[in-house]
C-alpha positions as CSV (number, residue, x, y, z in Angstrom):
1,M,-43.9,27.3,47.1
2,S,-43.9,24.8,49.9
3,K,-40.8,23.6,51.7
4,K,-41.6,20.1,50.3
5,D,-41.4,21.4,46.7
6,T,-38.2,23.3,47.3
7,S,-36.5,20.3,48.9
8,G,-37.6,18.1,46.0
9,K,-36.0,20.4,43.4
10,Q,-32.8,20.6,45.5
11,A,-32.6,16.9,45.7
12,A,-33.1,16.6,41.9
13,R,-30.3,19.1,41.3
14,A,-28.1,17.1,43.6
15,I,-28.2,14.1,41.3
16,T,-25.3,14.2,38.9
17,E,-25.1,13.0,35.3
18,E,-22.7,10.3,36.4
19,Q,-25.3,8.9,38.8
20,V,-27.9,8.9,36.1
21,C,-25.6,7.1,33.8
22,E,-24.7,4.6,36.5
23,F,-28.4,4.0,37.3
24,L,-29.4,3.4,33.7
25,S,-26.4,1.1,33.1
26,A,-27.4,-0.9,36.2
27,E,-31.1,-0.9,35.4
28,T,-30.9,-2.2,31.8
29,D,-34.7,-2.8,31.7
30,F,-35.6,0.6,33.0
31,F,-37.1,1.8,29.7
32,S,-38.8,-1.5,29.3
33,R,-40.6,-0.8,32.6
34,H,-41.3,2.8,31.6
35,P,-41.8,2.8,27.8
36,E,-43.7,6.1,27.9
37,L,-40.4,7.8,28.7
38,L,-39.0,6.8,25.3
39,E,-41.6,8.8,23.5
40,S,-41.7,11.7,25.9
41,I,-38.0,12.4,26.1
42,E,-36.9,14.8,23.3
43,L,-33.4,15.3,22.1
44,P,-31.9,18.2,20.0
45,H,-31.3,17.3,16.3
46,E,-28.9,18.7,13.7
47,S,-31.9,20.1,11.8
48,G,-32.9,22.1,14.9
49,K,-36.0,20.1,15.4
50,A,-36.4,18.1,18.6
51,V,-36.8,14.3,18.2
52,S,-37.9,11.6,20.5
53,L,-35.3,9.2,22.0
54,I,-36.7,6.4,19.9
55,E,-36.3,8.4,16.7
56,R,-32.7,9.3,17.7
57,Q,-31.9,5.7,18.4
58,I,-33.2,4.7,15.0
59,S,-31.2,7.4,13.4
60,V,-28.0,6.4,15.2
61,L,-28.6,2.7,14.3
62,R,-29.2,3.7,10.7
63,D,-26.0,5.7,10.5
64,R,-24.0,2.8,12.1
65,N,-25.5,0.4,9.7
66,L,-24.4,2.5,6.7
67,E,-20.9,2.9,8.2
68,M,-20.6,-0.9,8.8
69,R,-21.9,-1.6,5.3
70,S,-19.3,0.8,3.9
71,R,-16.5,-0.8,5.9
72,L,-17.6,-4.3,4.8
73,N,-17.7,-3.2,1.1
74,N,-14.2,-1.8,1.5
75,L,-13.0,-5.0,3.0
76,L,-14.5,-7.0,0.2
77,E,-13.0,-4.8,-2.4
78,T,-9.6,-5.0,-0.7
79,A,-9.9,-8.8,-0.5
80,R,-10.7,-9.1,-4.2
81,A,-7.9,-6.7,-5.1
82,N,-5.5,-8.8,-3.0
83,D,-6.6,-12.0,-4.7
84,T,-6.1,-10.5,-8.1
85,L,-2.7,-9.2,-7.1
86,F,-1.7,-12.6,-5.7
87,E,-2.6,-14.3,-9.0
88,K,-0.6,-11.8,-11.0
89,T,2.4,-12.2,-8.7
90,K,2.2,-16.0,-8.9
91,R,2.1,-16.0,-12.7
92,L,5.2,-13.7,-12.7
93,V,7.1,-15.8,-10.2
94,L,6.4,-19.1,-12.0
95,A,7.4,-17.7,-15.3
96,L,10.7,-16.4,-13.8
97,L,11.5,-19.8,-12.3
98,E,11.1,-21.5,-15.7
99,T,14.0,-19.6,-17.3
100,D,17.7,-19.4,-16.7
101,S,18.3,-16.7,-19.3
102,L,18.9,-13.1,-18.0
103,P,17.4,-11.4,-21.1
104,R,14.4,-13.7,-21.1
105,A,13.9,-13.1,-17.3
106,I,13.9,-9.4,-17.8
107,D,11.5,-9.7,-20.8
108,I,9.1,-11.7,-18.6
109,L,9.4,-9.1,-15.8
110,Y,8.7,-6.2,-18.1
111,D,5.8,-7.9,-19.9
112,S,4.2,-8.7,-16.5
113,L,4.6,-5.1,-15.2
114,K,3.2,-3.6,-18.4
115,N,0.4,-6.0,-19.4
116,D,-0.5,-7.8,-16.2
117,F,0.0,-5.2,-13.5
118,Q,-0.6,-2.4,-16.0
119,I,2.0,-0.2,-14.4
120,E,2.5,3.1,-16.2
121,H,6.3,3.5,-15.9
122,F,8.9,1.1,-14.7
123,Q,12.6,0.3,-15.0
124,L,15.0,-2.3,-13.8
125,I,18.6,-1.1,-13.2
126,L,21.4,-3.7,-12.8
127,F,24.8,-2.8,-11.3
128,G,27.3,-4.6,-13.4
129,T,29.7,-4.5,-16.3
130,E,29.2,-3.9,-20.0
131,N,29.2,-7.7,-20.5
132,I,25.6,-7.7,-19.4
133,L,24.2,-6.7,-22.7
134,N,21.1,-7.4,-24.9
135,T,18.6,-6.9,-22.1
136,L,15.9,-4.3,-21.5
137,A,17.4,-3.4,-18.2
138,K,19.6,-0.4,-17.7
139,V,23.2,-1.5,-16.8
140,I,25.6,0.8,-15.0
141,G,28.3,0.6,-12.4
142,L,27.5,0.3,-8.7
143,D,29.5,3.5,-8.0
144,Q,27.2,5.5,-10.2
145,G,24.2,4.1,-8.5
146,T,25.5,4.8,-5.1
147,Q,26.3,8.4,-6.0
148,A,22.8,9.0,-7.6
149,I,20.5,7.1,-5.2
150,G,22.7,6.1,-2.2
151,G,20.0,6.9,0.3
152,L,17.4,4.6,-1.4
153,L,19.9,1.8,-1.7
154,R,21.0,2.0,1.9
155,S,17.4,1.7,3.1
156,N,17.4,-1.8,1.7
157,R,13.6,-1.8,1.6
158,A,10.7,-0.7,-0.6
159,T,10.2,3.1,-0.5
160,C,7.1,5.0,-1.8
161,G,6.4,8.6,-2.4
162,V,7.9,11.6,-4.2
163,L,11.6,11.7,-5.2
164,R,14.0,14.5,-6.2
165,D,14.2,15.3,-9.9
166,E,17.8,14.0,-10.1
167,E,16.7,10.7,-8.6
168,L,13.8,10.4,-11.0
169,S,16.1,11.1,-13.9
170,F,18.5,8.4,-12.8
171,L,15.8,5.8,-12.2
172,F,13.6,6.5,-15.3
173,D,15.7,8.4,-17.8
174,D,13.4,10.0,-20.4
175,Q,10.3,8.8,-18.6
176,A,11.1,11.0,-15.6
177,S,9.2,14.1,-16.6
178,A,5.9,12.3,-16.6
179,I,6.3,10.6,-13.2
180,K,4.9,12.2,-10.0
181,S,5.1,9.4,-7.5
182,V,7.2,6.2,-7.3
183,A,7.8,3.0,-5.5
184,V,11.4,1.8,-5.4
185,V,13.0,-1.4,-4.0
186,P,16.7,-2.2,-4.0
187,L,17.8,-5.7,-5.1
188,N,20.2,-7.3,-2.8
189,N,21.4,-10.9,-2.3
190,G,24.1,-10.0,0.2
191,N,25.4,-7.4,-2.2
192,T,23.4,-4.7,-3.8
193,F,23.1,-5.6,-7.5
194,G,20.2,-3.5,-8.8
195,V,17.0,-1.6,-8.2
196,L,13.5,-2.0,-9.5
197,S,11.4,1.2,-9.9
198,I,7.7,1.8,-10.8
199,G,6.1,5.1,-11.3
200,N,2.8,6.9,-11.9
201,S,1.7,10.3,-13.2
202,D,-0.7,10.7,-10.2
203,P,1.2,12.3,-7.3
204,L,-0.9,10.4,-4.8
205,Y,-0.8,7.0,-6.5
206,Y,2.2,5.7,-4.6
207,K,2.0,7.3,-1.2
208,S,4.5,7.0,1.5
209,S,1.9,5.1,3.6
210,M,1.0,2.7,0.8
211,G,1.6,-1.0,1.3
212,T,4.6,-2.3,-0.6
213,L,4.2,-6.0,0.2
214,F,3.8,-7.2,-3.4
215,L,6.7,-5.1,-4.7
216,S,8.9,-6.4,-1.9
217,Y,7.8,-10.0,-2.7
218,I,8.8,-9.6,-6.3
219,A,12.1,-8.1,-5.3
220,E,12.7,-11.2,-3.0
221,V,12.2,-13.4,-6.0
222,L,14.5,-11.3,-8.2
223,N,17.1,-11.4,-5.5
224,R,17.3,-15.2,-5.9
225,V,16.9,-15.7,-9.7
226,L,18.8,-12.8,-11.2
227,P,22.3,-13.0,-9.6
228,P,23.2,-16.5,-11.0
229,M,22.1,-15.3,-14.5
230,M,24.1,-12.1,-14.2
231,T,27.2,-14.2,-13.1
232,Q,26.7,-16.5,-16.0
233,V,26.4,-13.7,-18.6
234,A,29.4,-11.8,-17.1
235,T,31.7,-14.8,-17.2
236,V,30.9,-15.8,-20.8
237,Q,33.9,-15.1,-23.0
238,P,33.5,-14.1,-26.6
239,I,34.3,-17.0,-29.0
240,T,37.1,-16.0,-31.5
241,A,37.3,-17.5,-34.9
242,P,40.2,-20.0,-35.4
243,Q,43.2,-18.7,-37.3
244,K,43.6,-20.1,-40.8
245,M,46.6,-22.3,-41.4
246,S,49.2,-20.7,-43.6
């Protein structure tokens, strides 16, 4: 082997990968000037068969195209789901604003959760007195609520995930055994006056990372419309029959 050949190989080995990358980045038309290299350069493939650089580029572009298409489809599905969710929420809010009756407002809420949102399990708990009767909501004292789910109430925000058995029993009563994941939001207008809970039999349906925007929005509406109705009901005194004249 001549000294010239040896020095040439040494010079080639002295070129680093970084230098090659820098050169190709700077000379963007390099392969346009040397198209024969695209066909002659072979790269290893997952199948074990070597492929040309062009084939590899086509494969990479195809994979990227599939990935982008999948992302686009997911975005479209999310947008459609959000539109549907918005319409359902709007119908519920408008219906709640059209009534000043507590029993009627709770009927509207329950009907929407069951038939419009198609939620498997749900319950509204109001912290009040026994004067708040004739509603579908569960009515108990605030002290009982604080003792049973004090941590959830203190968070003052929507919470998703899996709860303890005693918390489930308090929130859902006889539905508790069928519920594996929940979303819970306290109701508060300066003072905590209730809690809205929804549940599902799928342990992964309401995950801790799941967005709770719609539930929080419904809670904000309930925070404004329910307290005046509760006050009105609680202050209504029973009407006694007039005494007969002797």
